C-alpha positions as a LaTeX table, in Angstrom:
\begin{tabular}{lrrr}
\hline
Residue & $x$ (\AA) & $y$ (\AA) & $z$ (\AA) \\
\hline
Met1 & 65.45 & 100.44 & 109.52 \\
Ile2 & 67.49 & 98.51 & 106.22 \\
Gly3 & 70.89 & 98.38 & 107.71 \\
Arg4 & 73.23 & 100.37 & 110.49 \\
Leu5 & 76.21 & 102.60 & 109.29 \\
Tyr6 & 79.22 & 100.57 & 110.24 \\
Thr7 & 82.26 & 102.75 & 109.08 \\
Val8 & 83.05 & 104.83 & 106.09 \\
Val9 & 85.97 & 103.62 & 103.95 \\
Ile10 & 88.51 & 106.09 & 102.00 \\
Asp11 & 90.23 & 104.96 & 98.91 \\
Cys12 & 94.02 & 106.44 & 98.92 \\
Pro13 & 96.84 & 105.64 & 97.68 \\
Asp14 & 98.78 & 104.74 & 101.41 \\
Pro15 & 96.28 & 103.36 & 104.30 \\
Gly16 & 99.13 & 103.38 & 106.96 \\
Glu17 & 99.66 & 107.05 & 106.14 \\
Leu18 & 96.47 & 108.67 & 105.98 \\
Ala19 & 95.04 & 106.30 & 108.85 \\
Gly20 & 98.11 & 107.93 & 110.85 \\
Phe21 & 97.21 & 111.37 & 110.36 \\
Tyr22 & 93.04 & 110.55 & 110.79 \\
Glu23 & 94.41 & 108.57 & 114.39 \\
Lys24 & 96.06 & 111.70 & 115.64 \\
Leu25 & 93.74 & 114.25 & 114.53 \\
Leu26 & 90.41 & 111.92 & 115.84 \\
Ser27 & 91.74 & 110.25 & 118.63 \\
Leu28 & 91.10 & 107.07 & 117.20 \\
Ser29 & 93.15 & 103.58 & 117.67 \\
Arg30 & 94.21 & 100.51 & 114.91 \\
Gln31 & 91.81 & 97.90 & 115.04 \\
Glu32 & 92.95 & 96.30 & 111.88 \\
Asp33 & 96.07 & 96.53 & 109.59 \\
Thr34 & 96.96 & 94.43 & 106.79 \\
Gly35 & 98.90 & 96.95 & 105.10 \\
Asp36 & 96.96 & 97.43 & 101.94 \\
Phe37 & 93.10 & 97.89 & 104.30 \\
Val38 & 93.41 & 99.80 & 107.81 \\
Val39 & 90.46 & 100.21 & 109.93 \\
Leu40 & 90.40 & 102.87 & 112.95 \\
Gln41 & 88.11 & 102.49 & 116.07 \\
Asn42 & 87.05 & 105.00 & 119.10 \\
Ala43 & 87.75 & 104.44 & 122.82 \\
Glu44 & 84.64 & 101.93 & 122.70 \\
Gly45 & 85.95 & 99.64 & 120.34 \\
Ala46 & 83.61 & 100.42 & 117.44 \\
Pro47 & 84.85 & 100.87 & 114.20 \\
Val48 & 84.82 & 104.25 & 112.68 \\
Val49 & 86.61 & 104.62 & 109.66 \\
Ala50 & 88.48 & 102.41 & 107.26 \\
Phe51 & 91.36 & 103.05 & 104.53 \\
Gln52 & 91.79 & 100.73 & 101.59 \\
Arg53 & 94.71 & 101.14 & 99.11 \\
Val54 & 93.65 & 101.97 & 95.48 \\
Asp55 & 96.98 & 101.84 & 93.55 \\
Asp56 & 95.04 & 104.44 & 90.62 \\
Phe57 & 94.05 & 106.61 & 93.17 \\
Arg58 & 93.12 & 110.45 & 91.53 \\
Ala59 & 92.69 & 112.93 & 94.56 \\
Pro60 & 90.36 & 115.27 & 94.22 \\
Arg61 & 91.18 & 118.89 & 93.62 \\
Trp62 & 88.91 & 121.82 & 95.57 \\
Thr63 & 86.63 & 123.86 & 93.46 \\
Asp64 & 87.52 & 121.55 & 90.12 \\
Ser65 & 84.64 & 119.74 & 88.68 \\
Ala66 & 86.92 & 117.80 & 86.74 \\
Arg67 & 88.24 & 116.31 & 89.86 \\
Pro68 & 85.26 & 116.90 & 91.93 \\
Gln69 & 85.68 & 115.71 & 95.93 \\
Gln70 & 84.35 & 112.47 & 96.72 \\
Met71 & 83.70 & 112.55 & 100.49 \\
His72 & 84.21 & 115.02 & 103.02 \\
Ile73 & 84.47 & 114.74 & 106.89 \\
Asp74 & 83.15 & 117.33 & 109.18 \\
Val75 & 85.01 & 117.00 & 112.47 \\
Met76 & 83.82 & 120.02 & 115.01 \\
Val77 & 86.26 & 121.58 & 117.08 \\
Ala78 & 86.45 & 124.07 & 120.24 \\
Asp79 & 88.68 & 126.59 & 118.79 \\
Leu80 & 89.45 & 127.26 & 114.77 \\
Asp81 & 92.38 & 129.09 & 115.07 \\
Thr82 & 93.85 & 126.81 & 118.44 \\
Ala83 & 93.33 & 123.70 & 115.99 \\
Glu84 & 94.56 & 124.93 & 112.90 \\
Pro85 & 98.14 & 124.75 & 113.01 \\
Gln86 & 97.75 & 121.38 & 115.28 \\
Val87 & 95.91 & 120.35 & 111.83 \\
Leu88 & 98.42 & 121.25 & 109.21 \\
Ala89 & 101.04 & 119.62 & 111.79 \\
Leu90 & 99.72 & 116.69 & 110.87 \\
Gly91 & 99.90 & 117.07 & 107.08 \\
Ala92 & 96.50 & 118.80 & 106.36 \\
Thr93 & 97.16 & 121.34 & 103.72 \\
Leu94 & 93.89 & 124.59 & 104.28 \\
Leu95 & 92.41 & 125.28 & 100.86 \\
Asp96 & 92.39 & 128.88 & 99.27 \\
Gly97 & 88.98 & 129.57 & 99.46 \\
Ser98 & 88.31 & 128.06 & 102.76 \\
Asp99 & 86.07 & 131.07 & 104.35 \\
Lys100 & 87.64 & 131.01 & 107.95 \\
Pro101 & 85.23 & 134.44 & 108.82 \\
Ile102 & 81.91 & 131.86 & 109.33 \\
Gly103 & 83.03 & 129.62 & 111.64 \\
Tyr104 & 84.80 & 126.74 & 109.46 \\
Arg105 & 88.01 & 126.03 & 107.35 \\
Val106 & 88.46 & 123.56 & 104.70 \\
Tyr107 & 91.67 & 121.82 & 104.70 \\
Glu108 & 92.78 & 118.68 & 102.43 \\
Asp109 & 94.31 & 115.25 & 103.79 \\
Pro110 & 97.52 & 114.01 & 103.19 \\
Ser111 & 96.46 & 111.42 & 100.50 \\
Ala112 & 95.53 & 114.59 & 98.09 \\
Ile113 & 98.99 & 114.27 & 96.40 \\
Pro114 & 99.38 & 115.57 & 92.29 \\
Ser115 & 98.39 & 113.09 & 90.25 \\
Ala116 & 98.63 & 113.36 & 86.91 \\
\hline
\end{tabular}
């Protein structure tokens, strides 16, 4: 083993806002918050995901090869139909082309704001 995964860092325009979305979605809590960098931890206190401010952030666009997804997070839920309205209420957007019948749905998080 060369190393171990410490955390995943997500570039975004507003770390506090996006961290708030994932805090609620994944039941995590803030371990660190400098304004430009936020770290969320799990119940055991281990860092799970971090968010860093990028001033020239360009959000990916679903199915647009000119602006492809840069990463994605798989989140498991017990019931998709129960989870969906909760995720939408947090600010996520269900993406066109998300294939509901086969057991998954694709959402963009609130950082995927339109940019020039």
